[in-house]
C-alpha positions as a printed Julia matrix, in Angstrom:
103×3 Matrix{Float64}:
   0.0    0.0    0.0
   2.89   2.39   0.65
   3.75   2.45  -3.05
   0.22   3.44  -4.14
  -1.71   6.7   -4.05
  -3.31   7.98  -1.87
  -1.36   6.12   0.83
   2.05   7.19  -0.43
   1.0   10.85  -0.34
  -0.32  10.56   3.22
   2.81   8.78   4.43
   5.07  11.19   2.54
   3.81  13.99   4.79
   5.02  12.36   8.01
   8.1   13.07  10.1
   8.32   9.36  10.9
   9.78   6.65   8.68
   6.94   4.67   7.11
   9.0    1.47   6.95
   9.09   1.4   10.77
   5.36   0.64  10.74
   5.14  -2.08   8.11
   3.13  -4.97   9.54
   1.69  -2.87  12.37
  -1.92  -1.78  12.71
  -2.46   1.94  12.1
  -5.79   3.36  13.23
  -6.99   6.62  11.67
  -9.18   9.06  13.61
 -10.9   11.98  11.87
 -11.69  15.35  13.42
 -13.05  18.67  12.2
 -11.16  21.67  13.56
 -11.34  25.46  13.35
  -8.56  28.06  13.16
  -6.33  25.94  10.91
  -4.26  27.44   8.05
  -6.41  25.52   5.51
  -9.72  26.94   6.75
  -9.57  29.82   4.26
  -9.25  27.41   1.3
 -12.56  25.64   1.91
 -16.08  26.96   1.64
 -17.03  25.73   5.14
 -14.2   27.59   6.93
 -13.07  24.45   8.74
 -10.46  21.74   8.24
 -10.52  17.96   8.58
  -7.61  16.35  10.42
  -6.8   12.66  10.37
  -4.57  11.37  13.17
  -2.58   8.18  12.67
  -2.35   6.08  15.84
  -0.22   2.99  16.4
  -0.12   1.15  19.72
  -2.03   3.98  21.45
   0.48   6.61  20.28
  -0.15   9.37  17.74
   2.5    8.87  15.07
   1.37  11.48  12.55
  -1.51  12.7   10.48
  -2.68  14.84   7.62
  -5.25  17.53   6.87
  -7.61  18.78   4.17
  -9.9   21.79   3.96
 -13.51  20.84   4.51
 -15.79  21.64   1.57
 -19.42  21.11   0.69
 -18.31  19.63  -2.67
 -15.79  16.87  -3.41
 -12.18  17.94  -3.96
  -9.52  16.4   -6.17
  -5.88  16.18  -5.22
  -3.82  15.16  -2.24
  -3.92  15.92   1.44
  -1.71  18.33   3.36
   0.55  17.88   6.37
  -1.02  18.37   9.8
  -0.07  22.03   9.7
  -1.27  22.59   6.13
   1.87  22.17   4.0
   1.75  20.62   0.55
   3.9   17.58  -0.17
   6.26  19.82  -2.13
   6.57  22.31   0.76
   6.97  19.53   3.32
   9.65  17.57   1.42
  11.35  20.39  -0.45
  10.98  18.38  -3.7
   8.67  18.66  -6.68
   6.13  15.85  -6.92
   7.81  13.84  -9.76
  11.16  13.85  -7.93
   9.56  12.88  -4.62
   7.43  10.17  -6.27
  10.44   8.59  -8.0
  12.41   8.47  -4.74
   9.38   7.08  -2.89
   8.72   4.41  -5.52
  12.37   3.33  -5.49
  12.18   2.91  -1.72
   8.79   1.21  -1.33
   8.07  -0.56  -4.61
């Protein structure tokens, strides 16, 4: 799953090393929050956060502006950074490195 979208994008936004969690159960909890940097991008002025939990410890997460209509594209880091901003790489460069590591 790590090699495929959307999972690769979600894991690419984490400070932790994804390979450390292979074979472990990751639970995802969703919340709606206010006063997040992404609030202004959505029409509902709120943001969805997903927290990744392993063995009762929060290990990371991701965010997306909440909208009344479906959106296309990837998620953001917990604090609202794009994959490019978070990694410092353009998407094709990041994707190639990720695929070489997890494919």
